[in-house]
N, C-alpha and C positions, 0 to 999 in steps of 0.2 A: 316269232315262229322259229324254232330249230328244230333241227332233223339230225338223229344221231343212229348209229348202227352197232350191233353188235354180232360175232360171227362165231360158228362151232361148227366140228364137224359132225355130220350124220351117217352112221354107218351104211354102206350100201348104197348113198343117195349123193354124198360129195358134201361141200361146204353150204351150211345154212346160213343165211343173213336175214337177221330181224332189225327192222328199221323202224323209227318212232318218230311222230309228230310231236315236238314238245312245248309245251306253253310255260313262261317263268322258267323255274330253276329245274323241276323235276314231273311236271304234271302230264301224262300221257294222253292226248286228244285221240289219236289213232296209230294203229300198229299194222304191219305187213310182215310176215315170212316168206322168203324167196329162197328156194332151192335151184339155180340155173341148171346144174348137170342134168337134173330128171324135168325140168321145165314147169317146177310144183311152185304154186303161189297161194297164200291165203291171206286176205285181209280182214282185218278186225275193227270195224266202225264204231263198235262199243267194248275196247279190249278189255279184257279179264283183270289186268292189273292197273291202276291209276296213277301209280307212282313209279317212277323209275328210281331202281337203286343202283347206287353208285354210279350216278351218270359220268363222272371223271374217267369211268374204264371204258366208256362208247369213244366211237371216233364219230367226227362230224361229216355228214353227208351233204350234197346239194339236194335243196328242196326241189329241183326241177328232177333228180332220180326217184325220190320217192312219190313223187306226182304221176309220174310216168307209169311205175309199176303199179300204184294204185288205180288208175284209170283202167290198166288193163286188167286187174282184177276184179273190178267192176263190171268191166265188159264180158267178164267170163260167167257171171253170176246170172247175168241177164239173159 
């Protein structure tokens, strides 16, 4: 299992970080989007995209970072 991240600016909200839980080379198991400046978090247990396009353009992150946000996202849904 590996964890990857991409980022982009969202006007009037700040930087948006999309994080992926990856199996193998590019199979997306779960993903989340986090915008810290506005404390916005969305989790996708069944991601709309199943295969990561150009994983080499992502940066690797710690699994703990992904799992911490994932747990926070689940608790907000409950």
